[in-house]
C-alpha positions, 0 to 999 in steps of 0.5 A: 700133900696128898689127902691123908684119908685117901692115903690110909684108905688105899694102904689098908684096902683089900686085895683085888677080888678078880686078881685073887680069884684068877691066881687061886685057880692056879694054886696061888694066893694074892695077899697083903703083907704086914709091915712088921715081923716075919711077914715083912722080912719075907716080903722084903727078901723077895724084893731083893731077890727079884732085883738080883741083890744079895740076901739082906742083913737084919740091919738092912731089913730094919732100916727098910721097915720105916720107909715102907711103913706107908706103902701097901705091900702086896705079894703072891704066896705059893702054899705048895712051895718049900718056903711058903712064908716068902712070896713068889711075887711082890708089888708096893704102891702108895698115893702121892702127889704128882705134878702135871701142867698147871696142877698137882693130882694124886697118883698111885705110885707103883714100885717093887714089882717082882716075879720069881723066875720059878713062877714065870708065865703064870699070869702073876705080873698081870694079876698084880698090876691089874689088881693095883690099878683096879683098886686105885680106880675103886678108891677114886685115885685118878692116875698111876705112875712108875719108873721101870727097869724094863721098858717093854713090860708096862704098855700092856697095862696102859702105861705110856712113857711120858717122861724121858730124861737125860744122862749128861757127861761133861769133859770139864778139861775141855769145856770152861764155864761160859754161863752167868755168875750169880751174886749168891755164894756156894758153900760146903755143908754137912750131909745132915744139913743137906738132909734137913734142907732138901725137902723144902727146896724140892717141894718148892721146885716139884709143884711147878715141874710136870712129872715130879712125884712127891718124894717117897718116905725114906728117899731123903735119907737114902740120898744123903747116906743118913740111913742106918744101913748106908754104905760108904756114906763118907764118900758123899759131899754136899754143897748149898747155894744161898742167894744175896739175901742168904736164902738157900735156893740150891743144894747138891750132893756128889761123889768123887772117884779118883783116877789112880793113874792121873790124880788130875782126872777124877770123875764126879758123880752128881747124886742130886742137884736141886735148884730153885731158880736160874741163879741157883742152877747156874751157881751149882753147875759152875761149881762142878764145871770148875772143880779142880783135879776133875775131868768128867762130871756125870749127872743122871735124871736130867731134863732133856733140854738142860740149860747147862749145855748152853753154859759151857764153852764147848758143846761137844765136851758134853755127851748126852744120852736120853732114856725113857724114865717115868711111865704114867697111866690115866685112870680117870680121864675127866678128872685128869684132863680137867685138873691140868692146864692148857696153852690155848682155847680149843675143843676136842672130841676124844675117843679113848681105848683101854686094854683094861677097860678102866678109862675107855670112852668118848669125851669132849674136852673144852678149853677156855681162854684161861687154859681151864678145861671141862670134860664131859661124856660125848653122846653119839652125835657129839662133834668138835672141830678137832678129833683125837683117837688114842689108846690110854697109853698115848693119851697118858704120855701126852698129858704131861706135855713132854711128847708132842701130839705130832710125834705120837701121830707120826709114830702111829700111836694116835689119830687126829684130824689136826695134830698141830692143834692138839700139840699146841693145846697140850704142849707145856713149859717147862719140860716134864722131868722126874729127878729120881727113881722110885 
């Protein structure tokens, strides 16, 4: 788990002075918001408005308060407006562990980024994002990450689309199960039991899967429908897979939507599928493929190379759609590149550009036979067999191992003297994934 002192220091840190001064010149105030009282209510209502949600009830506000208590809540106030207690822009951030190839590092996770349409084109989003990144850098947080609703917004701040995920729909009337038959068993469990078991199963999985972020507070209750403000939690069903020794290795949550015109063609939505090992994965997917009275099984936030596609009798029964999902940004180049592991020995001279100037510089990356690395500042005369020139967004995407240096080079996103050597160095298995939104 991320260092508690760093988490607390980040949550309590003052707003960025440079961003605050920039907004003040336009008559706006950058400030932190409290986690209780009217300040929190106003901040949370502004977030809901920003994402086009309905006005929040008092019960919904109260249910959100505890999960957000560990986050740094920042907003922009307009003292001249008719409702100055409600911010015209918001952002939340917190420090959490993020998995990279062979390691786990602290990341400044960012969420709830909104700007009211009444205050567009005033540099507010820029002030919020740059301010949070500078704050993280000043505290020694080496990485930043976010999931995005609009993919065109964050490249200007140095974020790169490092993790794409797949949405999979399987017509199970057309495809039968052709995969393994594990020795364990699948059983129905209560949602509350799923809620109790899920954190441990997820933590066993996430440390080995690049791109996964430590689960934010409140997300488990949101998934399980165990929050006080949950809507129609009774629709959720839960199952577990236990191996032959009785150890729970897999969990799934799902909903069913009945087809009122033909009851044999219902639609199943997999809300969460956690599998600690191949047997748990196969057993849970077999359960869904073989469900009675179902035609379509739908699952989002899946890996781009899901084994289930090789476990059904008809590959064309599956429709797969890829989408960019997890955007990441290196703040401290040496810290991140030294933390991760690599597939082969190598030495690369890096020249990194950064639109914010936070991580720009020249570095020499030296990787030993065991995959560990040392990163040092490069002097004017530094040389290496392989050279790499990249913006911080491209390097950040490369570091999680899903996108190949060959692809980035062909797309004009980086320049290198040997794309194949860089691709071999940074490539990683398993493929990066983030299995939820935050």
